NUVO-20651 format. One record per residue (C-alpha): residue in three letters; x, y, z. Coordinates in pm, whole numbers, padded with zeros to 5 digits, always signed. Example, Ala and Ser with C-alpha at 12.3 -4.5 7.8 and 13.67 -1.06 7.14 Angstrom:
// NUVO-20651
ALA+01230-00450+00780/SER+01367-00106+00714/
***
This chain:
// NUVO-20651
MET+05634-04708+02022/GLN+05957-04869+02223/PRO+06289-04857+02107/GLY+06400-05132+01916/GLY+06052-05312+02013/GLY+05792-05153+01797/GLY+05542-05157+02020/PRO+05241-04885+02124/MET+05301-04513+02199/ILE+05279-04475+02580/PRO+04930-04336+02664/PHE+04877-03961+02675/ASN+04873-03869+03049/LEU+04812-03520+03133/THR+04915-03538+03556/SER+05249-03665+03464/GLU+05517-03413+03499/LYS+05672-03616+03190/GLN+05367-03681+02977/PHE+05582-03873+02673/THR+05848-04131+02739/THR+06077-04038+02492/PRO+06078-03739+02191/GLY+06016-04011+01937/ASP+05684-04106+02142/ALA+05563-03738+02095/ALA+05667-03719+01739/VAL+05436-04042+01649/PHE+05148-03897+01827/TYR+05166-03532+01728/LYS+05180-03736+01312/SER+04863-03873+01496/LEU+04685-03516+01481/GLY+04786-03443+01111/TRP+05094-03227+01233/GLU+05427-03229+01072/PRO+05717-03303+01375/LEU+06038-03175+01290/VAL+06360-03268+01463/LEU+06524-03003+01638/PRO+06858-03060+01833/ALA+06899-03042+02155/ARG+06806-02757+02373/GLU+06744-02540+02043/LYS+06443-02404+01937/ALA+06531-02432+01557/PRO+06611-02736+01310/LYS+06912-02731+01180/GLY+06986-02644+00834/LYS+06675-02605+00575/TRP+06339-02758+00670/GLY+06106-02650+00407/THR+06069-03006+00218/VAL+05849-03243+00401/VAL+05972-03536+00438/GLU+05785-03847+00440/ARG+05845-04079+00732/THR+05666-04400+00874/ASP+05592-04405+01238/GLU+05889-04607+01316/GLU+06101-04414+01088/LEU+05986-04108+01271/PHE+06065-04242+01603/PHE+06389-04359+01548/ALA+06476-03993+01371/TYR+06469-03842+01744/GLY+06792-03916+02012/ALA+06716-03937+02376/VAL+06765-03597+02392/SER+06637-03445+02068/ASN+06406-03157+02108/VAL+06053-03192+01883/GLY+05928-02916+01682/ILE+05620-02879+01470/ALA+05571-02715+01148/LEU+05281-02468+01190/GLY+05002-02358+00892/GLU+04936-02589+00575/ARG+05182-02824+00688/SER+04987-02922+00996/ARG+04604-02876+00909/GLY+04607-02514+00985/LEU+04770-02545+01318/ILE+04814-02162+01449/ASP+05075-02113+01759/LEU+05002-01774+01983/ASP+05344-01715+02160/PHE+05279-01478+02491/ASP+05610-01303+02502/TRP+05472-01079+02792/PRO+05362-01268+03106/GLU+05052-01018+03166/ALA+04931-01202+02779/ALA+04987-01547+02928/ARG+04763-01441+03203/ILE+04523-01232+03017/ALA+04462-01513+02791/ASP+04387-01778+03096/LEU+04043-01591+03040/VAL+04040-01430+02716/LEU+04170-01763+02506/HIS+04102-02012+02751/ARG+03947-02221+02499/LEU+04262-02308+02331/PRO+04491-02568+02475/SER+04835-02442+02601/PHE+05188-02556+02717/GLY+05440-02385+02856/ARG+05751-02446+03145/PRO+05737-02378+03457/GLY+05948-02004+03470/SER+05641-01939+03196/PRO+05362-02183+03227/ASN+05070-02097+02967/SER+05353-01960+02685/HIS+05170-02086+02397/ARG+04839-02199+02351/PHE+04750-02347+01949/ALA+04404-02332+01762/LYS+04360-02434+01359/GLY+04285-02184+01074/THR+04402-01956+00808/VAL+04598-01626+00964/ARG+04871-01459+00797/LYS+05253-01556+00817/ASN+05344-01349+01104/ILE+05134-01120+01313/ARG+05301-00953+01589/TYR+05173-00739+01818/GLN+05436-00506+01900/ILE+05510-00182+02142/PRO+05639+00110+01897/SER+05961+00243+01990/SER+05779+00572+02094/ALA+05635+00429+02370/LYS+05897+00171+02463/ASN+06043+00341+02801/LEU+05696+00341+02931/PHE+05675+00002+03023/ASP+05864-00257+03218/ALA+05897-00507+02998/ASP+06209-00756+02879/LYS+06089-00767+02505/ASP+05899-00529+02266/THR+05668-00805+02124/VAL+05354-00842+02362/LEU+05247-01176+02179/GLU+05273-01309+01802/LEU+05015-01493+01588/ARG+05243-01740+01385/GLY+05148-01968+01114/ASP+05241-02102+00759/GLY+05643-02078+00705/LEU+05678-02091+01065/GLN+05802-02349+01307/THR+05776-02373+01687/MET+05935-02610+02006/VAL+05664-02821+02215/PRO+05643-03080+02474/PRO+05859-03258+02563/SER+06130-03000+02473/VAL+06392-02854+02696/HIS+06388-02503+02703/PRO+06763-02334+02599/ASN+06737-02230+02976/GLY+06731-02606+03098/GLU+06329-02612+03168/LEU+06087-02909+03082/LEU+05794-02806+02845/ARG+05464-02974+02934/TRP+05113-02954+02801/ASN+04855-02759+03056/ASP+04558-02910+02840/ASP+04520-03221+02580/PRO+04635-03079+02243/ARG+04396-03259+02041/GLY+04143-03028+02157/ALA+04279-02706+01958/PRO+03965-02572+01796/ASP+03899-02472+01462/GLU+03902-02092+01466/ASP+03759-01778+01265/ALA+04080-01611+01130/GLN+03953-01261+01192/GLU+03783-01372+01505/LEU+04137-01497+01609/GLU+04345-01189+01541/ARG+04049-00991+01745/TYR+04074-01177+02021/ALA+04470-01177+02010/GLY+04446-00820+01960/CYS+04231-00758+02251/THR+04472-00999+02461/ALA+04759-00764+02382/PHE+04578-00421+02453/LEU+04485-00589+02844/ALA+04830-00700+02886/VAL+04963-00343+02811/ILE+04642-00218+03039/LEU+04772-00520+03338/ASN+05152-00383+03312/ARG+04999-00001+03387/TYR+04725-00078+03591/PRO+04752+00129+03947/ARG+04921-00098+04193/SER+04768+00131+04468/PRO+04386+00279+04519/GLY+04304+00594+04423/ASN+04235+00642+04051/ARG+04180+00242+03966/ASP+03773+00293+03929/SER+03872+00546+03657/VAL+04068+00293+03481/CYS+03796+00064+03492/LEU+03529+00293+03387/ALA+03750+00415+03098/LEU+03848+00071+02992/ALA+03490-00049+03013/GLY+03391+00205+02787/THR+03647+00123+02502/LEU+03557-00242+02513/VAL+03234-00132+02467/ARG+03302+00035+02153/ALA+03487-00217+02004/GLY+03247-00436+01987/PHE+03261-00699+02272/SER+02954-00801+02528/ASP+02883-00673+02841/GLU+02939-01032+02961/GLU+03274-01054+02841/ILE+03375-00737+02890/ASP+03286-00736+03289/GLY+03498-01075+03299/TRP+03781-00909+03161/VAL+03769-00617+03347/LYS+03774-00814+03700/HIS+03976-01068+03575/LEU+04241-00798+03498/ALA+04225-00599+03836/GLY+04245-00906+04002/LEU+04547-00997+03839/ALA+04689-00666+03957/GLY+04614-00699+04311/ASP+04287-00492+04313/GLU+04129-00572+04668/GLU+03803-00417+04493/ALA+03833-00594+04167/ASP+03454-00799+04208/LYS+03347-00438+04183/ARG+03515-00285+03869/GLY+03243-00471+03603/LYS+03062-00153+03469/ALA+02992-00242+03098/ALA+02589-00206+03101/ALA+02636+00124+03240/SER+02919+00275+02967/ARG+02678+00082+02697/GLU+02377+00268+02814/LYS+02592+00603+02808/ILE+02691+00541+02461/ASP+02382+00411+02287/ALA+02223+00702+02468/GLY+02497+00932+02283/GLU+02609+01060+02574/ALA+02952+01147+02704/ALA+03169+00807+02858/TRP+03498+00761+02874/GLY+03710+00565+02640/LEU+04057+00482+02493/PRO+04162+00873+02510/THR+04092+00868+02870/LEU+04223+00555+02965/CYS+04577+00627+02787/GLU+04557+00979+02967/VAL+04528+00823+03332/LEU+04778+00553+03265/GLY+05001+00791+03119/ILE+05054+00589+02810/GLU+04923+00847+02547/PRO+05186+00728+02284/MET+05020+00391+02296/GLU+04677+00489+02190/LYS+04726+00476+01784/THR+04876+00118+01856/LEU+04585-00002+02079/ARG+04305+00139+01850/LYS+04471-00087+01602/TRP+04489-00379+01819/LEU+04119-00354+01892/GLY+04050-00340+01519/ASP+04008+00038+01521/ASP+04210+00227+01238/GLY+04032+00563+01355/ASP+03877+00544+01009/GLY+03508+00500+01180/VAL+03499+00169+01044/ASP+03311-00078+01289/PRO+03592-00290+01463/ASN+03354-00568+01438/ALA+03332-00534+01065/ILE+03320-00837+00854/VAL+03650-00714+00633/VAL+03642-00816+00238/ARG+03953-01002+00131/PRO+04049-01166-00178/GLY+04050-01533-00152/GLU+03818-01538+00174/LEU+03468-01547+00093/PRO+03384-01835+00294/GLN+03475-01705+00582/ALA+03302-01346+00526/VAL+02983-01595+00435/ASP+03032-01744+00773/ARG+03012-01461+00982/ALA+02739-01305+00810/GLU+02546-01602+00887/GLN+02660-01565+01258/ALA+02519-01229+01273/LEU+02201-01315+01142/ILE+02189-01567+01404/ASP+02295-01322+01695/ASN+02044-01069+01578/ASN+01761-01355+01590/VAL+01680-01221+01297/GLU+01383-01423+01164/ILE+01531-01634+00860/PHE+01483-01982+00878/GLN+01548-02244+00639/ARG+01270-02483+00522/PHE+01385-02789+00306/GLU+01582-02619+00001/SER+01482-02287+00046/LEU+01545-01984+00279/VAL+01215-01804+00420/ARG+01133-01531+00585/VAL+00746-01462+00730/ALA+00551-01150+00624/ARG+00225-01017+00696/ILE-00027-00966+00384/GLN-00111-00587+00447/THR-00385-00547+00200/SER-00580-00839+00077/ALA-00528-00894-00298/GLU-00587-01164-00540/SER-00317-01327-00762/ASP-00292-01671-01025/GLY-00623-01764-00878/ILE-00564-01749-00524/LYS-00730-01485-00252/ARG-00560-01364+00067/GLU-00688-01144+00357/THR-00565-00852+00491/GLY-00350-00973+00815/ALA-00241-01337+00689/LEU+00102-01450+00778/VAL+00233-01613+00472/LEU+00601-01750+00411/GLN+00834-01549+00148/THR+01126-01727-00034/VAL+01435-01503+00089/THR+01585-01373-00223/SER+01949-01240-00313/PRO+01872-00869-00297/TRP+01670-00916+00024/LEU+01954-01111+00222/ARG+02209-00858+00094/GLU+02000-00589+00272/GLN+02007-00812+00577/PHE+02377-00877+00546/ALA+02365-00462+00550/ARG+02187-00451+00863/HIS+02299-00660+01092/ALA+02675-00643+01008/ARG+02923-00407+00913/TRP+03144-00485+00628/ALA+03464-00305+00540/ARG+03753-00374+00269/LYS+04107-00232+00267/GLN+04182+00062+00064/LYS+04535+00274+00034/LYS+04621+00076+00374/LYS+04339+00181+00531/PHE+03983+00016+00600/VAL+03669+00149+00481/PRO+03295+00086+00494/ILE+03139-00117+00226/ASP+02801-00294+00149/PRO+02826-00670+00140/PRO+02941-00787-00191/SER+02648-00905-00394/GLU+02829-01273-00443/THR+02793-01310-00042/ALA+02438-01347-00055/THR+02442-01535-00368/ALA+02691-01808-00184/TYR+02478-01808+00140/LEU+02188-01898-00070/ALA+02362-02174-00243/ARG+02432-02359+00082/VAL+02163-02562+00075/GLY+02184-02832+00346/ASN+02474-02646+00488/TRP+02279-02372+00659/ARG+02295-02317+01058/LEU+01951-02126+01066/ARG+01684-02283+01217/PHE+01431-02474+01020/LEU+01058-02373+01003/LYS+00819-02631+00940/GLY+00539-02376+00969/VAL+00387-02020+01126/ILE+00069-02075+01393/GLN-00154-01797+01483/ALA-00309-02005+01772/PRO-00162-02234+02052/THR-00160-02594+01901/LEU-00044-02938+02060/ARG+00271-03069+01986/PRO+00319-03435+01831/ASP+00360-03582+02217/GLY-00004-03417+02306/SER+00143-03125+02528/VAL+00054-02778+02483/LEU+00232-02521+02261/GLN+00131-02196+02378/ASP+00461-01972+02439/LYS+00516-01699+02159/GLY+00804-01753+01951/TYR+01045-02018+01768/ASP+00933-02330+01923/PRO+01268-02605+01870/ASP+01091-02922+01920/THR+00806-02867+01647/GLY+01032-02631+01431/LEU+00702-02394+01452/LEU+00665-02026+01487/TYR+00380-01904+01693/ASP+00290-01539+01627/PRO-00030-01443+01774/GLY-00076-01112+01655/ARG-00239-00863+01930/THR-00460-01106+02021/GLU-00420-01285+02389/PHE-00505-01636+02472/ALA-00606-01779+02828/ARG-00391-02088+02920/ILE-00466-02405+02813/PRO-00508-02676+03127/ASP-00240-02916+03131/ASN-00504-03162+03291/PRO-00866-03075+03170/THR-01130-03359+03329/LYS-01437-03498+03084/GLU-01678-03249+03227/GLU-01427-02993+03169/ALA-01413-03118+02799/ARG-01811-03139+02783/ALA-01845-02771+02874/ALA-01543-02661+02604/LEU-01764-02889+02363/GLU-02070-02646+02395/VAL-01865-02340+02350/LEU-01704-02497+02047/LYS-02080-02544+01895/ARG-02219-02190+01912/PRO-02065-02043+01593/PHE-02244-02327+01420/ARG-02606-02302+01621/GLU-02781-02190+01351/VAL-02628-02360+01071/ARG-02918-02620+00926/PHE-02655-02919+00855/GLY-02776-03240+00661/GLY-02739-03475+00983/GLU-02556-03497+01297/PRO-02263-03654+01134/HIS-02208-03350+00911/ARG-02220-03114+01228/SER-01947-03333+01355/VAL-01707-03276+01028/ALA-01737-02892+01107/LEU-01614-02952+01483/ALA-01346-03169+01330/ALA-01270-02938+01060/VAL-01209-02684+01336/MET-00988-02911+01555/THR-00784-03009+01283/ALA-00703-02669+01146/LEU-00578-02608+01492/VAL-00318-02893+01539/ARG-00315-02992+01159/ARG+00073-02970+01208/MET+00032-03219+01492/PHE-00043-03533+01199/PRO+00152-03590+00892/SER-00164-03628+00715/ALA-00535-03542+00752/PRO-00857-03608+00497/LEU-01011-03327+00292/ILE-01298-03143+00453/ALA-01575-03142+00157/LEU-01867-02850+00213/ASP-02196-02922+00032/ALA-02511-02788-00032/PRO-02783-02864-00291/THR-02781-02465-00353/ALA-02593-02172-00347/GLY-02614-01931-00105/SER-02628-02201+00130/GLY-02326-02084+00393/LYS-02068-02314+00263/SER-01820-02065+00208/LEU-01878-01883+00534/LEU-01849-02195+00688/SER-01477-02237+00580/GLU-01409-01850+00672/ILE-01557-01957+01072/VAL-01305-02241+01051/CYS-01015-02041+00942/ILE-01103-01746+01143/ILE-01078-01990+01468/ALA-00734-02134+01375/THR-00560-01799+01230/GLY-00745-01513+01301/HIS-00850-01401+00959/LYS-01010-01558+00648/PRO-00875-01866+00471/ALA-00647-01862+00146/MET-00897-01895-00151/MET-00834-02052-00484/SER-01054-02093-00728/GLN-01055-02462-00905/GLY-00814-02513-01178/LYS-00929-02634-01568/SER-00644-02934-01545/ASP-00494-03131-01281/GLU-00183-02943-01343/GLU-00320-02565-01267/ASN-00473-02717-00951/GLU-00116-02865-00875/LYS+00034-02519-00932/ARG-00196-02354-00736/LEU-00227-02556-00440/SER+00195-02588-00467/SER+00193-02236-00461/VAL-00057-02201-00167/LEU+00202-02471+00025/MET+00493-02262+00015/ALA+00348-01963+00135/GLY+00269-02233+00462/ASP-00126-02101+00436/PRO-00264-02337+00759/VAL-00640-02355+00565/ILE-00690-02384+00205/VAL-01012-02367+00028/ILE-01124-02467-00308/ASP-01421-02237-00345/ASN-01683-02335-00585/CYS-01624-02632-00711/ASP-01798-02703-01028/ARG-01617-03021-01196/PRO-01547-03337-01031/ILE-01272-03281-00744/GLU-00977-03542-00837/GLY-00604-03584-00907/ASP-00299-03754-00815/PHE-00097-03416-00667/LEU-00441-03374-00407/CYS-00457-03734-00314/THR-00072-03729-00248/MET-00108-03373-00069/LEU-00372-03549+00171/THR-00173-03845+00270/GLN+00206-03732+00279/GLU+00422-03511+00499/LYS+00570-03352+00201/VAL+00526-03353-00162/ARG+00764-03205-00479/PRO+00541-02974-00689/ARG+00613-02773-00938/ILE+00608-02409-00872/LEU+00333-02149-00997/GLY+00564-01969-01249/ARG+00850-02146-01272/SER+00953-02491-01444/GLU+01139-02667-01118/VAL+01007-02922-00809/ALA+01100-02838-00437/ASN+01047-03033-00123/VAL+00710-02869+00030/PRO+00545-02934+00381/THR+00169-03043+00359/GLY+00068-02903+00667/SER-00212-02764+00543/LEU-00587-02838+00610/VAL-00797-02860+00271/ILE-01151-02757+00271/ALA-01348-02816-00088/THR-01685-02613-00112/GLY-01956-02642-00389/ASN-02329-02727-00474/ASN-02333-03107-00505/ILE-02000-03186-00505/GLU-01873-03458-00711/LEU-01568-03634-00591/ALA-01374-03855-00810/GLY-01093-04150-00791/ASP-00923-04217-00497/ILE-01003-03840-00361/THR-01318-04029-00237/ARG-01186-04255+00043/ARG-00966-03897+00112/THR-01279-03707+00220/LEU-01512-03616+00512/PHE-01813-03501+00362/CYS-02016-03194+00534/ARG-02354-03108+00393/ILE-02591-02820+00494/ASP-02938-02848+00354/THR-03161-02534+00465/GLY-03470-02700+00319/GLU-03544-02368+00121/GLU-03518-02230-00237/ARG-03360-01929-00184/PRO-03128-02004+00161/ASP-02984-01651+00090/LYS-03284-01519+00200/ILE-03249-01675+00572/GLU-03210-01395+00839/TYR-03006-01538+01114/SER-03019-01416+01500/PHE-02628-01348+01504/ASP-02329-01200+01248/ALA-02171-01531+01264/ILE-01844-01392+01135/ALA-01858-01098+01378/GLU-01927-01323+01671/THR-01631-01553+01596/THR-01375-01300+01573/GLU-01506-01156+01888/THR-01508-01475+02083/ARG-01188-01624+01893/PRO-00953-01651+02170/GLN-01223-01861+02421/LEU-01322-02069+02061/VAL-00965-02182+02059/VAL-00917-02252+02399/ALA-01235-02463+02390/ALA-01097-02677+02095/LEU-00757-02735+02238/THR-00908-02847+02589/ILE-01158-03103+02463/LEU-00833-03255+02262/ARG-00617-03206+02551/ALA-00872-03406+02816/TYR-00882-03688+02609/ILE-00496-03718+02542/VAL-00442-03727+02938/ALA-00738-03961+02973/GLY-00547-04217+02810/ARG-00711-04203+02480/PRO-01030-04419+02611/LYS-01204-04437+02292/PRO-01002-04604+02020/LEU-01187-04625+01693/LYS-01058-04850+01368/LYS-00842-04634+01185/ILE-00924-04483+00862/GLY-00598-04579+00589/GLY-00373-04279+00556/PHE-00501-04047+00858/GLU-00423-04309+01141/GLN-00250-03983+01336/TRP-00531-03773+01275/GLY-00790-04025+01392/VAL-00740-03876+01750/ILE-00995-03597+01654/ARG-01265-03871+01585/GLU-01208-04033+01895/ALA-01231-03717+02093/LEU-01569-03642+01949/VAL-01711-03959+01986/TRP-01628-03937+02323/LEU-01795-03678+02410/ASP-02096-03893+02249/GLN-02089-03723+01898/PRO-02186-03894+01594/ASP-01833-03998+01399/PRO-01703-03776+01165/GLU-01557-04086+00901/LEU-01988-04187+00871/THR-02016-03920+00666/ARG-01739-04074+00433/GLU-01926-04385+00350/LEU-02139-04137+00198/VAL-01864-04007-00044/MET-01735-04314-00142/ALA-02135-04441-00254/GLU-02142-04141-00454/ASP-01840-04218-00636/PRO-01915-04142-00998/ASN-01593-04353-01145/LYS-01709-04620-00930/ALA-02035-04612-01108/LEU-01888-04610-01444/LEU-01652-04903-01361/ALA-01946-05099-01227/ASP-02128-05042-01568/PHE-01844-05132-01759/LEU-01777-05446-01582/ARG-02166-05522-01597/LEU-02149-05506-01966/TRP-01834-05680-02016/ARG-01998-05958-01779/ASP-02309-05951-01996/VAL-02132-06007-02337/PHE-01861-06218-02291/GLN-01939-06392-01954/ASP-01695-06662-01827/GLN-01445-06600-02147/LYS-01094-06535-02110/LEU-01007-06255-02355/SER-00718-06117-02453/LEU-00765-05712-02597/SER-00677-05808-02955/GLU-00932-06055-02945/VAL-01170-05868-02828/GLY-01058-05643-03123/ARG-01128-05875-03367/MET-01462-05966-03264/ALA-01610-05620-03277/LEU-01512-05642-03622/ASP-01750-05932-03668/GLU-02102-05871-03769/GLY-02329-05976-03514/HIS-02126-05909-03222/GLU-02295-05533-03114/GLY-02175-05615-02750/ALA-01818-05674-02867/GLN-01816-05320-03003/ALA-02011-05172-02747/ILE-01690-05275-02520/ILE-01474-05112-02782/ASN-01661-04809-02766/GLU-01645-04777-02378/LEU-01268-04868-02355/ILE-01176-04566-02626/ALA-01420-04304-02438/ASN-01242-04428-02113/THR-00905-04359-02267/ASN-00955-04013-02464/GLY-00879-04183-02790/ARG-01038-04197-03129/VAL-00963-04505-03204/PHE-00906-04824-03027/ASN-00541-04881-02925/THR-00458-05181-02667/ARG-00242-05025-02501/SER-00408-04756-02400/ALA-00688-05024-02351/GLY-00471-05237-02111/LYS-00321-04926-01931/PHE-00697-04833-01829/LEU-00806-05214-01751/ARG-00445-05263-01536/LYS-00575-04928-01335/HIS-00883-05129-01168/MET-00765-05455-01173/GLY-00901-05641-00885/ARG-01120-05345-00758/ILE-01489-05450-00675/ALA-01742-05246-00838/GLY-02157-05346-00838/GLY-02052-05718-00711/LEU-01822-05741-01018/ILE-01436-05771-01008/LEU-01157-05785-01317/LYS-00920-06046-01328/ALA-00642-06082-01577/GLU-00428-06402-01638/THR-00053-06415-01869/ASP-00009-06673-02093/SER+00305-06836-02156/SER+00383-06607-02457/GLY+00281-06252-02207/ILE-00031-06174-02311/LYS-00299-06099-02057/HIS-00634-06273-02088/TYR-00892-06095-01899/ARG-01223-06192-01737/VAL-01501-06030-01499/PHE-01625-06267-01209/GLU-01920-06203-00969/VAL-01784-06138-00633/GLY-01852-06473-00429/ARG-01902-06693-00696/ARG-01608-06909-00724/GLN-01366-06791-00987/GLU-01212-07094-01101/GLU-01388-07466-01182/PRO-01214-07697-00995/ASN-00970-07928-01227/PRO-01105-08302-01130/SER-00758-08437-01111/ASP-00688-08220-00818/SER-00956-08355-00651/THR-00916-08498-00293/PRO-01145-08786-00121/PHE-01150-08561+00175/
***
């Protein structure tokens, strides 16, 4: 803004010696940052009179509040969005801060170029790092204060003010870059800066014991909890500032840390003070480094009233810094656990060695906070070690949506493919997919990046070997078994995958064995086995419990009732579900990245499950298939050759992908991306697994029941359009046995004891427009909103033409 003109402020320019046109321009600029400008007299550091009351001004009023030679001040702390001023009184402190606190923007004057740095946060009113009276005579310094942290209740003079000595203040960095800082961390690094400034002041100016000083300095900083990289950088920087010709050789943090970790003697602060002749400073320096000499780790998280969020922030950072395997998974925190002993609970059985996800509890999290960070509380003017307060774990668990931990989609125990077709085969967490790869002790050969079709054919023969003596009901059924193995390995590559139904006419045919082979190849252990629930609700809770645990393969074993249910249908076609959790009443978002297998004798599928299922039938042709003797132990061989089988399956898929997916097939609705499995098998001249899906759909019992009902309606009512009320009245008349039969069917299909038009209407709406047995149900709504139903033969004209609508052509 120009005086009297009301124009815009001149753009902020760091290259200009005079960065603002006038003090008023500067004040308006600072106000735009959320800082509160104060009017200071020319060449003075403090405002005249009281300034405790906030004065609200428009930009124009603020501009004209400053004279041409006024100085500009800024109110610190809450009045300026938590602004903190680090004021370096010793030039050594300012020079050390160039490295230790370089991230904070600085300003100063020609005689002291970086005497101030700004940050944002919350600190006590004024923290002063001051030389005690007993040690003042040890230093060649004009001031006792090395540096200050200044916050609430204070103000500071800023550019373009003129210092009382006539020097102009200017910014060296853009003040808009002042970062948010954790108060405890800022105090820690400020204390370290003051400590290093004292050492720089006393650093030997001639060769002799410089190496001893640097060794003791490194040992002191290691014990203070700083990293080797930080320590070596600071020691070399300090030595260079002191004119040490061998400054680049002075960083020796790793050697000091190795001795300290081994329990060996290593020089530290007492030796450092002795060599420099500043023994009276030892207690003060120890305090600046955060150690009061009471055995409390200087990096400890200090618990103070009103600072719970800051304590929780530091606890989370400790988990991140120590690579603790805690992950976020939608609304929950989870950890990975390996089952030590096979066990069965709530109808679900898992084998030894299985990796599962367990929800993090508050007591367990509190223990991790204690393991990976030290905690302290001030008591009688001293800091004492404590355990993490329980509320820190509770507060952290409640930070849903604000965790900074890695997101975990699932755990895999074998290499896999990413959605882009690349191979994931390096151990550990993969940020591209959110998968944690933990192969245990198993070593896998590298999957080739560009396998050929011939290599894929050879791999297919390897993959077929575990099934070489299985008597499938046809080659398409063998293709389903191969597809199951490949799907289990790359299931999390797809948002959805079909149900695999393993069926046989008699018990003992090897259905469960086949499901175990599939899972052993994918995970190295047998699958999570669950029994079929007696209701949809029970099935939902069991399935959701397994999904929460992250099992890659789920087997619903020995199904003796029709397989159906809305939750299972959703689980097969959606990337996540919101189930009711077993043993609890709430719902939660859960990924569905599991292959679902169902086994049973003459499996019966019903409803929408039929179109979501691939059928694999084993037919030995024997009355007692359990008496058949095979030439090899399938489980033992699969376990032994698992690494080769995994590489073979992924080689097939990788070869097909790098070939450009040359065998596109018509997609199955709901499983479009999964289609690459089918295509790869057909590319290698194997039958399409989808052929078995047609068999499933043809044997849908619900469809057969619907066909019988539609045929009955058509036989009884022919082309009549009838409401349910009309059908009910007709059933009451003598001679309308057909109408009564319709009513009886509607009662049976709505689980009622008497005819109810609302329940019957719901049943009919569910099947509206569905073709069964060559018939289809349609409805028309009259002007009063009542539906009239009619059954048509598919292919027959559904409406007779209206003569008045006929045209001459």
